[in-house]
C-alpha positions in Angstrom: -25.9 -7.6 -23.6 -22.3 -8.5 -23.3 -20.1 -7.2 -26.2 -19.4 -9.9 -28.8 -15.9 -10.0 -30.3 -15.8 -9.3 -34.0 -14.9 -12.5 -35.8 -14.8 -13.6 -39.4 -17.8 -15.6 -40.4 -15.5 -18.3 -41.8 -14.0 -19.0 -38.3 -17.4 -19.3 -36.5 -19.8 -22.0 -37.5 -23.5 -21.4 -37.9 -24.3 -23.6 -34.8 -21.8 -21.7 -32.7 -23.3 -18.3 -33.6 -26.7 -19.4 -32.6 -25.7 -20.5 -29.1 -25.5 -16.9 -27.8 -28.1 -15.7 -25.3 -29.2 -12.2 -24.4 -28.9 -10.8 -20.9 -31.3 -8.1 -19.8 -28.9 -5.3 -20.5 -27.8 -7.0 -23.7 -31.3 -7.2 -25.0 -31.9 -3.5 -24.4 -28.7 -2.6 -26.2 -29.5 -4.9 -29.1 -33.0 -3.4 -29.5 -31.6 0.1 -29.4 -29.0 -0.7 -32.1 -31.6 -2.3 -34.3 -34.0 0.7 -34.0 -31.2 3.2 -34.7 -30.2 1.3 -37.9 -33.8 0.9 -39.1 -34.3 4.7 -38.5 -31.2 5.5 -40.6 -32.2 3.1 -43.4 -35.8 4.5 -43.4 -34.4 8.0 -43.8 -32.5 7.0 -46.9 -35.5 5.1 -48.3 -37.7 8.2 -47.8 -35.2 10.2 -49.9 -35.3 7.7 -52.7 -39.2 7.6 -52.6 -39.1 11.4 -52.7 -36.9 11.4 -55.8 -39.2 8.9 -57.6 -42.3 10.9 -56.6 -40.6 14.1 -57.8 -39.8 12.5 -61.2 -43.4 11.1 -61.6 -45.0 14.4 -60.8 -42.7 16.5 -63.0 -44.0 17.8 -66.3 -40.6 18.0 -68.0 -39.2 14.5 -67.2 -36.5 14.7 -69.9 -34.7 17.5 -68.2 -34.7 16.0 -64.7 -34.3 12.4 -65.6 -30.5 12.5 -65.5 -30.4 14.3 -62.1 -33.0 12.0 -60.6 -31.0 9.0 -61.8 -27.8 10.2 -60.3 -29.4 11.0 -57.0 -31.2 7.7 -57.0 -28.0 5.7 -57.7 -26.1 7.6 -55.0 -28.9 7.0 -52.4 -29.1 3.3 -53.5 -25.4 2.8 -52.9 -25.6 4.4 -49.5 -28.6 2.3 -48.6 -26.9 -0.9 -49.7 -23.8 0.0 -47.7 -25.7 0.6 -44.5 -27.9 -2.4 -45.2 -24.8 -4.6 -45.5 -23.4 -3.3 -42.2 -26.7 -4.0 -40.6 -26.7 -7.6 -41.9 -23.1 -8.1 -40.7 -24.1 -6.8 -37.2 -27.0 -9.2 -37.0 -24.7 -12.1 -38.0 -22.1 -11.1 -35.3 -24.8 -11.2 -32.6 -25.6 -14.8 -33.5 -28.8 -15.2 -31.6 -32.1 -16.8 -32.7 -33.8 -13.4 -32.7 -31.0 -11.7 -34.7 -31.1 -14.5 -37.3 -34.8 -14.0 -37.8 -34.3 -10.3 -38.1 -31.6 -10.7 -40.7 -33.6 -13.1 -42.9 -36.6 -10.7 -42.9 -34.4 -7.7 -43.6 -32.6 -9.5 -46.5 -36.0 -10.2 -48.0 -37.0 -6.6 -47.8 -33.7 -5.5 -49.2 -34.0 -7.8 -52.2 -37.4 -6.4 -53.0 -36.3 -2.8 -52.7 -33.2 -3.5 -55.0 -35.5 -4.9 -57.6 -37.7 -1.8 -57.4 -34.7 0.5 -57.7 -33.3 -1.4 -60.7 -36.6 -1.1 -62.6 -36.8 2.6 -61.9 -33.3 3.2 -63.0 -33.9 1.1 -66.1 -36.9 3.2 -67.0 -34.9 6.4 -66.4 -32.2 5.1 -68.8 -34.9 4.6 -71.4 -36.2 8.1 -71.0 -32.6 9.5 -71.1 -31.8 7.6 -74.3 -35.0 8.8 -75.9 -34.2 12.4 -75.0 -30.6 11.9 -76.4 -32.1 10.7 -79.7 -34.2 13.9 -80.0 -31.4 16.4 -79.4 -29.6 16.1 -82.8 -32.8 16.6 -84.7 -33.6 19.7 -82.7 -30.2 21.2 -83.3 -30.4 20.5 -87.0 -33.8 22.1 -87.3 -32.6 25.3 -85.7 -29.7 25.6 -88.3 -31.9 25.1 -91.4 -33.2 27.8 -93.6 -36.5 29.5 -93.2 -38.0 27.3 -95.8 -37.5 24.1 -94.0 -38.5 25.6 -90.6 -42.2 24.8 -91.0 -41.5 21.2 -92.0 -39.0 20.7 -89.2 -41.5 22.2 -86.7 -44.1 19.9 -87.9 -41.9 16.9 -87.5 -40.7 18.0 -84.0 -44.3 18.4 -83.0 -45.1 14.9 -84.1 -42.1 13.5 -82.2 -43.0 15.6 -79.1 -46.5 14.2 -79.2 -45.1 10.7 -79.4 -42.7 11.4 -76.5 -45.5 12.8 -74.4 -47.5 9.6 -75.0 -44.5 7.5 -74.0 -44.0 9.6 -70.9 -47.6 9.0 -69.8 -47.2 5.3 -70.4 -44.0 5.3 -68.3 -45.7 7.3 -65.5 -48.6 4.9 -65.4 -46.3 1.9 -65.5 -44.2 3.4 -62.7 -47.3 4.0 -60.6 -48.4 0.4 -61.2 -45.0 -1.0 -60.3 -44.9 1.2 -57.2 -48.3 0.0 -56.1 -47.3 -3.6 -56.8 -44.1 -3.2 -54.8 -46.0 -1.4 -52.0 -48.5 -4.3 -51.9 -45.7 -6.9 -51.7 -44.1 -5.0 -48.9 -47.4 -4.6 -47.1 -48.1 -8.4 -47.3 -44.6 -9.2 -46.1 -44.8 -6.7 -43.3 -48.1 -8.3 -42.2 -46.5 -11.7 -42.2 -43.5 -10.4 -40.2 -45.9 -8.7 -37.7 -47.8 -11.9 -37.3 -44.6 -13.9 -36.7 -43.4 -11.2 -34.2 -46.8 -11.3 -32.4 -46.6 -15.1 -32.3 -43.0 -15.0 -30.9 -44.1 -12.4 -28.3 -47.0 -14.6 -27.3 -44.7 -17.7 -26.9 -42.2 -15.6 -25.0 -44.9 -14.4 -22.6 -46.1 -18.0 -22.1 -42.5 -19.1 -21.4 -41.9 -16.3 -18.9 -45.2 -17.1 -17.1 -44.2 -20.8 -16.9 -40.8 -19.9 -15.5 -42.3 -17.5 -13.0 -44.7 -20.2 -11.8 -42.0 -22.8 -11.4 -39.8 -20.3 -9.6 -42.7 -19.5 -7.1 -43.3 -23.3 -6.6 -39.6 -23.8 -5.9 -39.4 -20.9 -3.4 -42.5 -22.3 -1.6 -41.0 -25.8 -1.5 -37.7 -24.4 -0.2 -39.5 -22.4 2.6 -41.4 -25.5 3.6 -38.2 -27.6 3.6 -36.5 -25.0 5.8 -39.4 -25.0 8.3 -39.3 -28.8 8.4 -35.6 -28.7 8.9 -35.8 -26.3 11.8 -38.6 -28.4 13.5 -36.5 -31.6 13.1 -33.5 -29.9 14.7 -35.5 -28.5 17.6 -37.1 -32.0 18.2 -33.7 -33.7 18.1 -32.2 -31.2 20.5 -35.1 -31.5 22.9 -34.9 -35.3 22.9 -31.1 -35.4 23.3 -30.6 -32.6 25.9 -33.2 -33.1 28.6 -31.9 -33.9 32.1 -33.3 -33.1 35.5 -36.3 -31.5 33.7 -33.9 -28.8 32.4 -33.1 -28.3 28.7 -29.3 -28.3 28.3 -27.6 -27.3 25.1 -25.4 -30.0 23.6 -21.7 -29.3 23.3 -20.1 -28.8 20.0 -18.8 -32.1 18.5 -16.3 -30.8 15.9 -12.9 -32.3 15.5 -11.2 -30.0 18.0 -13.8 -31.0 20.7 -13.4 -34.7 19.9 -9.7 -34.5 20.3 -10.2 -32.6 23.6 -12.7 -35.1 24.9 -10.4 -38.1 24.1 -7.6 -36.4 25.9 -9.8 -35.9 29.0 -10.9 -39.5 29.0 -7.4 -40.7 28.7 -6.3 -38.3 31.4 -8.8 -39.7 33.9 -8.1 -43.3 33.0 -4.3 -42.7 33.3 -4.7 -41.1 36.8 -6.5 -44.1 38.2 -4.3 -46.5 36.3 -1.3 -44.9 37.9 -2.8 -45.1 41.4 -3.6 -48.8 40.9 -0.2 -49.7 39.6 1.7 -47.8 42.4 -0.4 -49.1 45.4 -1.0 -52.6 46.6 -3.8 -51.9 49.1 -7.2 -51.6 47.5 -8.6 -49.9 50.5 -9.1 -46.1 50.5 -6.0 -44.1 51.4 -7.7 -42.6 54.4 -7.5 -46.0 56.2 -3.8 -46.3 55.9 -2.0 -45.8 59.2 1.5 -45.4 58.0 0.9 -42.0 56.4 1.8 -39.1 58.8 -1.5 -37.2 58.4 -2.8 -34.5 60.8 -4.3 -35.1 64.2 -6.5 -33.2 66.7 -3.4 -32.0 68.5 -3.3 -28.5 67.2 -1.1 -26.1 69.1 -2.0 -22.7 70.2 -0.3 -21.2 67.2 -2.5 -23.5 65.0 0.5 -25.4 63.9 0.4 -29.1 63.3 2.4 -31.5 65.5 5.9 -32.5 64.4 6.2 -35.7 62.4 8.0 -37.7 65.1 5.1 -37.3 67.5 2.5 -38.7 65.1 4.6 -41.2 63.2 3.1 -44.7 63.5 -0.1 -43.5 65.2 -3.7 -43.9 63.9 -4.7 -40.7 62.2 -7.6 -39.4 60.1 -8.5 -36.9 57.5 -10.6 -34.7 59.8 -8.1 -31.9 60.1 -6.4 -32.3 56.7 -6.5 -28.8 55.0 -7.9 -30.0 51.8 -10.8 -31.7 53.7 -11.8 -28.5 55.6 -14.7 -26.4 54.7 -13.4 -23.4 52.8 -13.5 -19.9 54.1 -15.9 -17.2 52.9 -13.8 -16.0 50.0 -14.2 -19.3 48.2 -17.9 -19.2 48.9 -18.1 -15.6 47.6 -16.3 -16.6 44.4 -18.7 -19.5 43.8 -21.6 -17.1 44.4 -20.2 -14.7 41.9 -19.8 -17.5 39.3 -23.1 -19.2 39.9 -24.4 -18.3 36.5 -21.4 -20.1 35.0 -21.8 -23.3 37.1 -24.3 -24.8 34.7 -24.3 -28.2 33.1 -24.2 -26.8 29.5 -21.1 -24.8 30.4 -18.9 -27.7 31.4 -16.0 -27.7 29.0 -13.6 -30.2 30.6 -12.6 -31.8 33.9 -9.4 -31.8 36.1 -8.5 -34.5 38.6 -7.5 -33.6 42.2 -3.9 -34.4 43.0 -4.8 -35.8 46.4 -8.3 -37.5 46.2 -8.2 -38.2 42.5 -11.8 -37.0 42.0 -12.6 -35.3 38.8 -13.8 -31.7 39.1 -15.7 -29.9 36.4 -14.1 -26.9 34.6 -16.6 -24.3 33.6 -16.4 -21.5 30.9 -19.0 -19.3 29.4 -17.6 -19.9 25.9 -15.9 -22.8 24.1 -12.3 -23.1 25.2 -9.7 -21.5 23.0 -6.5 -23.1 22.0 -4.6 -21.1 24.6 -7.1 -22.1 27.3 -6.7 -25.8 26.3 -2.9 -25.6 26.5 -3.1 -24.0 30.0 -5.5 -26.7 31.2 -3.2 -29.4 29.7 -0.2 -28.0 31.6 -2.2 -28.0 34.9 -3.2 -31.6 34.3 0.4 -32.7 33.6 1.8 -30.9 36.7 -0.8 -32.5 39.0 -0.9 -29.3 41.1 -4.6 -28.9 41.4 -6.3 -29.7 44.7 -10.0 -29.6 45.5 -11.0 -26.1 46.6 -8.1 -24.4 44.7 -8.8 -21.8 42.0 -7.7 -22.5 38.5 -4.8 -20.1 38.8 -3.3 -17.9 41.5 -5.1 -14.7 42.3 -2.2 -12.5 41.0 -2.5 -14.2 37.6 -4.7 -12.9 34.8 -8.2 -14.5 34.7 -7.9 -17.4 32.2 -11.6 -17.5 31.5 -12.1 -20.9 33.2 -13.4 -21.5 36.7 -13.9 -24.5 39.1 -15.9 -24.7 42.3 -13.8 -23.4 45.2 -16.2 -24.0 48.1 -15.5 -27.8 48.1 -12.9 -30.1 49.5 -11.7 -33.7 49.0 -14.6 -35.1 51.0 -17.2 -33.5 48.6 -18.9 -35.9 46.2 -18.4 -35.7 42.5 -20.4 -32.9 41.1 -23.8 -33.6 39.6 -22.9 -31.8 36.3 -20.2 -34.5 35.7 -23.0 -37.1 35.2 -25.1 -35.0 32.8 -26.3 -36.6 29.6 -24.4 -34.2 27.4 -21.1 -35.3 28.9 -21.6 -39.1 29.0 -20.3 -39.5 25.5 -16.7 -38.6 26.5 -16.4 -38.7 30.3 -16.1 -42.2 31.9 -18.5 -43.1 34.7 -16.9 -42.7 38.2 -18.0 -43.4 41.7 -20.0 -40.5 43.1 -18.2 -40.8 46.5 -14.5 -41.5 45.7 -14.3 -40.8 42.0 -12.9 -44.2 41.2 -13.5 -45.8 37.7 -12.9 -49.3 39.0 -15.2 -51.9 40.6 -18.4 -49.9 39.7 -21.6 -51.7 40.3 -23.5 -52.2 37.0 -27.2 -52.0 36.4 -27.6 -55.8 36.8 -26.4 -55.7 40.4 -29.4 -56.4 42.7 -28.7 -53.3 44.7 -28.6 -51.0 41.7 -31.5 -52.6 39.9 -33.6 -52.3 43.1 -32.9 -48.6 43.2 -33.8 -48.2 39.6 -37.2 -49.6 40.4 -37.8 -46.7 42.9 -35.8 -43.9 41.3 -35.3 -42.7 37.7 -31.7 -41.7 38.3 -29.0 -43.7 40.2 -25.5 -42.4 40.4 -22.6 -44.8 40.0 -21.0 -46.3 43.1 -18.0 -48.6 43.5 -17.9 -51.8 45.5 -15.5 -50.4 48.0 -17.7 -47.5 49.0 -20.7 -49.8 49.1 -18.8 -52.1 51.5 -17.9 -49.0 53.6 -21.6 -48.4 54.2 -22.1 -45.6 51.7 -25.3 -45.5 49.6 -25.7 -44.6 46.0 -27.1 -41.2 45.3 -30.6 -41.2 43.7 -32.8 -38.7 42.0 -36.5 -38.7 40.9 -38.5 -41.0 43.1 -41.1 -42.9 41.1 -44.7 -42.8 42.4 -46.4 -46.0 41.5 -50.2 -46.4 41.4 -51.8 -47.7 44.6 -52.9 -51.0 43.0 -49.3 -51.7 41.9 -47.9 -51.4 45.4 -47.3 -54.5 47.4 
């Protein structure tokens, strides 16, 4: 039980005192204090009962009546003082139980006070009777021998009368004691019945609370199980592609900002190329660009620019179009566990062919990694087949495929379901976002009748004789075939 501040009863209303509730520790402390105070009061009460019993059993009550009265008054004052302290303590607690305890104790106290008052009153009568007899005894002792017989006779008569009065007082005291004891017993029985009833109601209330608590815990466990099942079902439905369950990327605010930047980055690259070129044909068909030729000298150097200027050239011997050496293949083999769809964190566009290449990482990109990738995008220094950073630079924790070149198609991971919500569709051959054939095009719709997946293709690549990439051939029943 928390300690209650001692306040004056005038400053705290009755309704406010009864709003206090016991804690587990507070209830234990309260019961201990109540038991201790009852023990102290019972000890004083036993002493008072002992004084009364001693007086009733004594043969010479006149001699001990004064002493018994003084002891009884002293004990009564001490009992009242401790009783008042106990009542004040119960008022300070201010709970429903303490109020019931206070009312029952005040009833017991009032009954005990009445009993003590009656006993003291009878003792006063005995003392006053004894005082009346003392002068007569003194006078009789000082008289002459002649009046001694007469005085003795009178004293004997008075003593006999006093003895009769003492017997009557003793019987009356016993009757009053039995009557008070009977009243206390009846009230004690009533209080025990009330206590038993309160305990029974408390047990019922606790049982009801326990039952409701168990029901709530059961409902909560069932709800958690249903929640987990719903989450698993939603993930399975949203992350299935190529018969492989991919985990969906985080879609918090940082990821949304990053994906919007990626979309804008890809759109800006192709927008810039469209605004700065007038020929819609692919750049590998332009004859004015001094690209490489088959004339490679013995030193494996390319011809000088004046020799090839104005001639028809191709991309066959362009460095970025060459199959990479073994080191790149070895790097890709080492990072093959990272080259998974669910580990695609962003894309970077090649500075020569403008194809988007996937950036992989085992963990979500940190702010430092995002800033590094942003600088690489702004500098336009990445080319297909290059690593993310130079070999002498510390590993940034991000990788791209190195065993590719500018003739390699856009990676399959780029078209995964988990990336469609923030990566724009591009041509699988050239990476262009313009002139893409939609699903209503006869060529595309015809492929969808035969395959479950058809990669995007632009009109230019289609006119150049390239076909759309497909996946998952549909096997129709025999009766449905034409």
